[in-house]
LOPA-725924 format. One record per residue (C-alpha): residue in three letters; x, y, z. Coordinates in steps of 0.1 Angstrom, whole numbers, plus 5000, padded with zeros to 4 digits. Example, Ala and Ser with C-alpha at 12.3 -4.5 7.8 and 13.67 -1.06 7.14 Angstrom:
BEGIN
ALA512349555078
SER513749895071
This chain:
BEGIN
UNK500050005000
UNK501450344990
UNK500950635014
UNK501450975000
UNK503751205019
UNK504651565017
UNK508351515022
UNK510351724998
UNK507351934988
UNK506652284998
UNK503352345015
UNK500852554995
UNK500652925003
UNK498253025031
UNK495753175006
UNK495552844987
UNK495152645019
UNK492252875031
UNK490552874997
UNK490752494992
UNK487652405013
UNK485352664998
UNK486452584963
UNK485852214969
UNK482352284982
UNK481652524953
UNK482852274926
UNK480751994942
UNK477752224945
UNK477852314909
UNK477751944900
UNK475151844925
UNK472752124919
UNK473152084881
UNK472151714885
UNK469151814906
UNK467952064881
UNK468351804853
UNK466151564873
UNK463551834879
UNK463651934842
UNK463251574830
UNK460351504854
UNK458251824859
UNK455551814886
UNK452352014885
UNK451352204916
UNK449251984940
UNK450551654926
UNK452951414943
UNK456551554941
UNK458251234931
UNK461451404916
UNK462251574950
UNK461651254968
UNK463851074944
UNK466851314947
UNK466551324985
UNK466350944989
UNK469150894963
UNK471251154979
UNK470751005014
UNK471750655000
UNK474950784984
UNK475850995015
UNK475550685037
UNK477650485013
UNK480250755009
UNK480650805047
UNK480950435053
UNK483650395026
UNK485450705038
UNK485850555072
UNK487850265056
UNK489950475032
UNK492550735035
UNK490951045020
UNK491451415022
UNK489251685037
UNK488851795001
UNK487051474993
UNK484551515021
UNK483851875012
UNK483551804975
UNK481351484976
UNK479451505009
UNK478851875013
UNK479151994977
UNK477751734954
UNK475351544977
UNK474451844998
UNK473352044968
UNK471751744950
UNK469351694979
UNK467051974988
UNK465252045021
UNK463952375008
UNK462052224979
UNK460751955001
UNK459352215026
UNK457852424998
UNK456152124982
UNK454652015015
UNK453052355019
UNK451852344982
UNK450152004989
UNK448552145020
UNK447352455002
UNK445852224975
UNK443952035003
UNK445951724996
UNK446651665033
UNK446951285030
UNK449451325001
UNK451451585021
UNK451551345052
UNK452651055030
UNK455351275014
UNK456651385048
UNK456651025061
UNK458250875029
UNK460851155029
UNK461851125065
UNK461650745071
UNK462850675035
UNK465750915038
UNK467050755070
UNK466450405056
UNK468250495024
UNK471250635043
UNK471350315065
UNK471250085034
UNK473950295017
UNK476050275049
UNK475649905051
UNK476549855014
UNK479450095018
UNK480949875045
UNK480949565023
UNK484349475010
UNK484549484972
């Protein structure tokens, strides 16, 4: 197993060290939010109907976050990786704000049962998806 070292290399300048984390989050955020917009564009939802695309991105994002964090525990990875993948890509792919707005839209459309089902599926499903991802992430390839 090869372990990278910094022997013989000069450390990056302080400005580069301080910009590394925000740049990693920003780059990941561009990718994750772009993917979310693509899903929403491919599967538009009319007001008052079940918001399946948001449920999909939130459950999928939860699954991959669970898997990523489990795999990260076994691997040597940088803070850049966590900031890019977990915070940037998956944090911007998933959306609590759209979920919240859609719950209120369903309530306003008097679809109370659908709103309750959406909340339950999102919360329980998100936790279950993260746990499944975590379990699969722990399995040796």
